[in-house]
C-alpha positions in Angstrom: 75.0 136.8 64.7 76.7 133.8 63.6 76.3 132.3 60.6 77.5 128.9 58.5 78.9 131.0 56.4 83.0 130.4 56.4 83.1 133.8 54.0 82.1 136.7 56.4 83.3 140.2 54.4 82.3 143.2 56.1 83.0 146.7 54.4 81.1 149.7 52.8 79.2 150.2 50.1 81.4 152.2 47.2 78.8 151.4 44.5 74.7 150.2 43.5 73.3 150.3 40.0 69.9 150.2 40.2 67.6 148.2 37.5 64.3 147.1 36.9 64.2 144.2 38.9 67.8 143.9 40.7 70.5 146.0 41.7 74.1 145.6 41.5 76.1 146.5 44.6 80.1 146.8 45.2 81.0 146.4 48.4 85.0 147.4 49.1 86.6 145.6 51.7 89.2 147.6 54.4 92.3 146.1 52.5 90.9 147.3 48.9 89.1 144.4 48.0 85.7 144.7 46.5 83.0 141.9 46.4 79.7 142.9 43.7 76.6 141.2 45.0 73.4 140.8 43.2 70.5 141.9 45.2 66.3 142.5 44.4 65.6 146.1 44.7 63.4 144.8 47.1 66.2 144.4 49.3 68.1 147.7 48.6 64.8 148.9 49.7 64.6 146.8 53.1 68.3 147.0 53.9 68.5 150.4 53.2 71.2 149.8 51.0 73.0 153.3 50.0 76.8 154.4 49.1 79.0 154.7 52.0 76.8 153.0 54.0 78.3 149.3 56.2 77.4 145.9 54.7 78.3 142.7 55.6 78.5 139.9 52.5 78.2 136.1 52.9 79.0 133.5 50.9 78.9 129.7 51.7 82.5 128.1 50.8 80.8 125.5 48.5 80.1 128.1 46.2 83.5 129.5 46.2 84.9 128.1 42.4 89.0 128.2 42.3 91.3 128.1 39.4 94.7 127.6 39.6 97.1 131.0 38.9 96.0 133.9 37.4 92.8 134.2 35.7 93.3 133.6 31.9 90.3 133.1 30.6 87.2 135.3 31.0 84.2 134.2 33.1 80.6 135.1 33.7 81.3 135.6 37.2 81.4 139.1 38.8 83.6 138.0 40.9 87.3 136.8 40.2 89.5 137.6 43.1 93.7 136.5 42.2 95.7 135.9 45.5 97.9 133.1 46.8 97.0 129.9 48.9 97.7 130.7 52.2 96.4 127.0 53.5 95.0 124.0 52.6 92.8 122.1 55.1 92.5 118.5 53.7 89.6 116.2 55.0 88.8 112.8 53.8 86.7 114.0 51.0 86.8 117.7 50.7 89.8 120.0 51.0 89.4 123.5 52.3 91.6 125.7 50.7 92.1 130.0 52.1 93.7 131.9 49.5 94.5 135.9 50.5 94.1 138.4 48.3 96.3 141.5 47.8 94.2 143.5 50.3 94.8 141.1 53.0 91.4 139.5 52.5 91.3 136.0 52.9 88.6 133.8 50.7 87.9 130.2 51.4 86.7 127.6 49.6 86.1 123.9 50.1 86.3 121.7 46.7 87.2 117.9 46.6 90.5 116.4 47.2 90.6 115.4 43.6 90.5 118.9 42.3 93.0 119.8 44.6 95.1 117.5 43.2 94.1 118.1 39.1 94.7 122.2 39.8 98.0 121.4 41.1 97.4 123.5 44.4 99.9 124.0 47.4 100.7 127.0 50.0 102.1 129.8 48.1 100.9 129.0 44.5 98.8 131.5 42.6 94.8 130.5 42.2 91.7 133.0 41.6 88.5 132.3 43.1 85.6 132.7 41.4 82.4 134.0 42.9 79.1 134.8 41.6 77.5 138.2 42.4 74.1 136.3 42.6 75.9 133.9 45.8 76.6 136.6 47.6 74.3 137.4 50.3 73.9 141.0 51.7 73.3 142.1 55.2 73.6 145.4 57.3 74.7 145.4 60.6 71.8 145.7 63.4 
């Protein structure tokens, strides 16, 4: 299946915390990087989510917020992924920023050109991607 989400993370569910309405699902990627998603208990049941099961996390690039350098501030975003800027693809209004995490996973974000300048982002610089767990959509291989 092809999707429009720029970020497609394949991995295994390594933790699942059930709640009354929602569940927190931790997906560990092959390089050890982790993505956390918040999904409804209905989704846990209908997808058959369980620890050890293969899953795919989808995140649209505009949903990924960026910080320059390491995150020295605490945020409510569950996913705070520090890495290095691997590539900047500048457009007329926006720039796609690729950040490579220590485990080898690449996270893509789309931000304004002005934001890239204000943050001083350049290839090789440290940056962190912030992704709210509620912005992570989970799927399972068919």
